[in-house]
C-alpha positions in Angstrom: 96.5 95.8 88.3 93.2 96.9 89.9 91.7 95.2 92.9 88.5 95.7 94.7 87.8 95.3 98.4 87.1 91.6 98.1 90.6 90.9 96.9 92.3 93.3 99.2 92.0 91.1 102.2 93.8 88.4 100.3 96.9 90.6 100.3 97.1 92.0 103.9 97.1 90.6 107.4 97.8 91.8 110.9 100.6 89.8 112.6 99.7 90.8 116.1 96.7 88.7 117.1 96.5 85.0 118.0 94.0 82.4 117.1 90.8 83.5 118.8 88.4 80.6 118.0 88.5 76.9 117.2 88.6 76.0 113.6 85.2 75.5 112.3 83.4 77.8 114.7 82.3 80.1 111.8 81.1 79.1 108.4 81.4 75.4 108.8 80.4 73.3 105.8 78.8 70.0 106.6 79.5 67.9 103.5 78.4 64.4 102.6 80.9 61.5 102.7 81.6 61.0 106.4 85.2 60.9 107.6 87.5 61.4 104.7 84.8 61.1 102.2 84.8 58.5 99.5 87.8 58.0 97.3 89.2 61.5 97.7 92.9 60.4 97.9 93.2 62.2 101.2 93.9 59.9 104.2 96.1 62.0 106.5 93.3 64.0 108.0 89.6 63.5 108.5 88.6 67.1 107.7 90.2 69.9 105.8 89.8 73.4 107.2 90.6 76.4 105.0 91.8 79.4 107.0 90.8 82.8 105.7 90.9 86.4 107.0 87.9 88.7 106.4 88.2 92.2 105.0 86.9 93.7 108.2 86.9 92.9 111.9 84.5 90.0 111.3 83.3 88.2 108.2 80.2 89.6 106.5 77.3 87.4 105.5 78.3 87.6 101.9 81.9 86.7 102.7 80.7 83.7 104.7 78.4 82.6 101.8 81.2 82.9 99.3 83.7 81.0 101.5 81.2 78.3 102.1 80.6 77.9 98.4 84.4 77.5 98.0 84.4 74.8 100.6 81.5 73.0 98.9 83.3 73.1 95.6 86.5 71.8 97.0 84.5 69.0 98.8 82.8 68.1 95.6 86.2 67.9 93.8 87.5 65.6 96.6 84.6 63.2 96.2 82.7 64.5 99.2 85.6 65.0 101.6 84.7 67.1 104.6 85.8 70.7 104.1 85.2 73.6 106.6 86.0 77.3 106.7 87.7 79.1 109.5 87.8 82.9 109.6 90.6 84.2 111.8 91.3 87.8 113.0 94.7 87.8 111.3 97.0 85.8 109.2 99.0 85.0 112.3 95.8 83.4 113.5 95.5 81.0 110.5 99.2 80.3 110.7 99.0 79.4 114.3 96.0 77.3 113.4 98.1 75.4 110.9 100.8 75.0 113.5 98.2 73.4 115.9 96.8 71.1 113.2 93.5 73.0 113.1 94.0 74.6 109.7 95.1 72.4 106.7 94.9 75.0 103.9 95.3 78.8 104.1 95.0 81.5 101.4 97.4 84.3 102.0 99.5 87.0 100.4 103.1 86.1 99.5 104.7 87.1 102.8 102.0 85.1 104.7 102.8 82.2 102.5 106.4 82.3 103.4 105.7 82.8 107.1 103.4 79.7 107.0 106.2 77.8 105.3 108.8 79.0 107.8 106.7 78.8 111.0 104.2 76.0 110.3 106.0 73.8 107.8 103.5 74.7 105.1 103.9 74.0 101.4 103.0 76.7 98.9 101.1 74.8 96.2 99.3 77.4 94.0 99.3 81.1 93.1 96.5 83.2 91.8 96.3 84.9 88.4 94.5 88.3 88.0 94.3 90.4 84.9 96.8 88.0 83.3 99.4 88.7 85.9 101.0 86.7 88.7 102.4 89.7 90.3 101.6 93.3 91.4 103.2 96.3 93.0 103.0 98.6 96.0 101.9 102.1 95.2 103.2 105.1 97.1 100.6 107.9 97.0 100.7 111.5 98.3 98.5 114.5 98.8 101.6 116.7 98.3 102.7 116.3 94.7 104.7 119.5 94.8 107.2 117.7 97.0 107.2 114.2 95.6 106.4 114.6 91.9 109.6 115.3 89.9 107.7 115.8 86.7 104.2 116.7 85.6 101.2 115.0 87.1 99.2 113.2 84.5 95.8 111.5 84.6 94.6 108.2 83.1 91.3 107.8 81.3 89.5 107.4 84.7 90.9 110.6 86.2 93.5 108.9 88.4 96.7 110.8 88.9 100.3 109.6 88.5 103.8 111.1 88.2 107.4 110.1 87.9 106.9 108.0 84.8 104.4 105.5 86.2 101.8 106.3 83.6 102.5 107.4 80.0 99.8 109.9 79.0 100.6 109.6 75.3 100.5 105.8 75.0 97.9 105.4 77.8 100.1 102.6 79.2 101.4 102.0 82.7 105.0 101.3 83.3 106.2 97.7 83.6 106.0 96.4 87.2 109.1 97.2 89.2 110.6 99.9 91.4 109.6 103.4 90.2 110.1 106.9 91.6 112.9 106.1 93.9 114.5 109.5 93.4 111.3 110.9 94.9 111.4 108.5 97.8 114.8 109.8 98.7 113.2 113.2 99.2 111.2 111.8 102.2 112.6 113.5 105.3 113.6 111.2 108.2 110.8 111.0 110.7 108.0 111.7 108.1 104.8 109.8 109.2 103.7 107.2 106.6 100.3 105.6 106.5 101.3 102.0 106.1 98.6 99.3 106.0 99.4 96.6 108.5 102.6 95.0 109.8 101.9 91.8 107.9 101.0 93.3 104.6 103.3 92.5 101.7 102.4 95.5 99.6 101.3 97.7 102.5 104.5 97.3 104.6 107.1 94.7 103.9 108.0 95.7 100.4 107.8 99.5 100.7 109.7 99.4 104.0 112.4 97.2 102.4 112.6 99.7 99.6 113.2 102.6 102.1 115.7 100.5 104.1 117.7 100.0 100.9 117.5 103.8 100.2 118.5 104.7 103.8 115.3 106.6 104.5 113.9 106.4 108.0 110.2 107.2 108.5 107.6 107.2 111.3 105.6 104.0 110.4 101.9 104.4 111.3 99.6 101.4 110.7 96.1 102.2 109.3 94.7 98.7 109.6 93.8 98.2 105.9 94.5 99.3 102.4 91.3 101.4 102.2 92.1 103.0 105.5 95.6 104.0 104.4 94.2 105.6 101.3 91.5 107.4 103.4 94.0 108.7 105.9 96.2 110.3 103.3 93.1 111.6 101.5 91.9 113.2 104.7 95.3 114.9 105.2 96.3 113.0 108.3 99.5 111.8 106.6 101.4 113.2 103.6 102.1 109.8 102.1 100.9 106.3 102.3 101.1 102.8 100.7 98.7 100.2 99.4 98.3 97.7 96.6 97.6 99.2 93.2 95.1 100.7 92.9 93.3 100.9 96.2 92.2 104.4 95.5 89.3 102.9 93.6 88.0 101.3 96.7 87.0 104.6 98.3 86.2 106.5 95.0 82.4 106.0 95.4 82.4 108.0 98.6 85.2 110.3 97.6 84.9 110.9 93.8 88.0 113.2 93.7 90.4 110.7 95.4 92.0 109.9 92.1 92.8 113.5 91.5 93.7 114.5 95.1 96.0 111.5 95.7 98.9 111.1 93.3 100.7 107.8 92.9 104.4 108.8 92.7 106.4 105.6 93.3 106.2 101.8 93.1 107.8 99.0 95.1 108.0 95.5 93.9 107.1 93.5 91.8 105.4 91.3 94.4 104.2 87.7 93.7 100.5 87.2 93.9 98.7 85.6 96.8 98.2 81.8 96.9 97.3 78.6 98.7 99.5 76.9 101.3 98.9 73.3 102.4 100.0 72.0 105.8 102.7 69.4 106.4 100.1 66.9 107.4 99.7 66.0 103.7 102.2 63.7 101.9 103.4 64.4 98.3 100.6 62.4 96.7 98.0 64.2 98.7 99.5 67.6 97.8 99.1 66.7 94.1 95.5 65.7 94.8 94.8 69.1 96.3 96.4 70.9 93.5 94.3 69.0 90.9 91.2 69.6 92.9 91.7 73.4 93.0 92.7 73.4 89.4 89.6 71.5 88.4 87.5 74.6 89.3 90.1 77.3 89.2 91.5 77.0 85.6 95.2 76.8 85.3 96.3 79.8 83.2 99.4 81.2 81.7 100.7 84.6 82.7 99.6 87.1 80.1 96.2 85.4 79.5 93.5 88.0 80.1 90.4 86.7 81.8 87.3 88.6 83.0 86.8 86.1 85.8 83.5 84.4 86.5 81.1 86.1 88.8 79.6 82.8 89.9 82.9 81.0 90.6 83.7 80.8 94.3 87.4 81.5 93.9 86.5 84.7 92.0 83.8 85.6 94.5 86.1 85.2 97.5 89.4 86.6 96.1 88.7 87.6 92.5 91.0 84.8 91.4 90.6 84.4 87.6 92.9 81.4 87.4 95.4 79.4 89.3 99.0 78.3 88.5 101.6 76.1 90.2 103.4 78.1 92.9 106.4 79.8 91.3 109.3 79.2 93.7 111.5 81.6 92.0 108.9 84.4 92.3 108.3 83.5 95.9 112.0 83.7 96.6 111.5 87.5 96.3 109.0 87.4 99.1 111.2 85.0 101.0 114.1 87.4 100.9 112.0 90.3 102.0 110.6 88.3 104.9 114.0 87.0 106.0 115.4 90.5 105.9 113.0 91.5 108.7 114.3 88.7 110.9 112.4 88.6 114.3 110.4 91.7 113.3 108.4 89.5 110.9 106.6 87.7 113.6 106.0 90.7 115.8 
């Protein structure tokens, strides 16, 4: 699966900062319909605030415009119900907003979805589909293939390097999503610094760290602050190995054209369920169904395996490159739930 920067912030979040502004301070959408708005089917709240986390320290103008378009579309699907956008500094911020009743919907990666369920009583209602998949993987990458590649380094058609069976050069196919290269991960010496993403990132920390825990490998975890930054830090030689979603190398390729050659993906962790939408416990069961139907009315419900180019003009695609939505898969989310629970109190630190 290939993501660009726009979708990267859907999959990572820092769990160290609190709610820094009142919901609705940024990117509010003033919709027609007054309190509740027409015959929306929503009566438990007067306004719905969607909590998002921007890709950088603060939302760009383009991110605000795209998010506002998403709020407008949801409002329209709910017969003019008031919908607002809140950008927090972290997923902990939007989760705390949901706890306080300031955020009614949040869009988050799988671990954030489970944390919202656990700490704010949220209900995962929908998951995203990209490239026909409802899951993805962590990629482990290195600037030291002599140490971590147990077979030849091969390149795909775009010049991006892989080893340890992740990419088949003859067939031109990637391996099926799942753990890969674990023999190479066992070669990591205890105390080796690793460029992780953030403490709340599913693919950038939770899943790869769980993988190392299972292998009995202890590393010096260093948090880069983002997927692009983790890739950049290893590319710059600051760390020998790092993690990100696949394939975050593409996000810095314009400025660093040789990143695909210099950084070799040598292992995978996962598979990881895709990000999704969580609704607060303020809504009753009927209202949850109304919200699902509203989102599905403009984010087509698709089956796994259905390829879709996405629609550049669609707000869901513009915000998170979501090509379709499907009902939340509780079995798939159990994987994220298990990983989250294995961290215990550390998950909220």
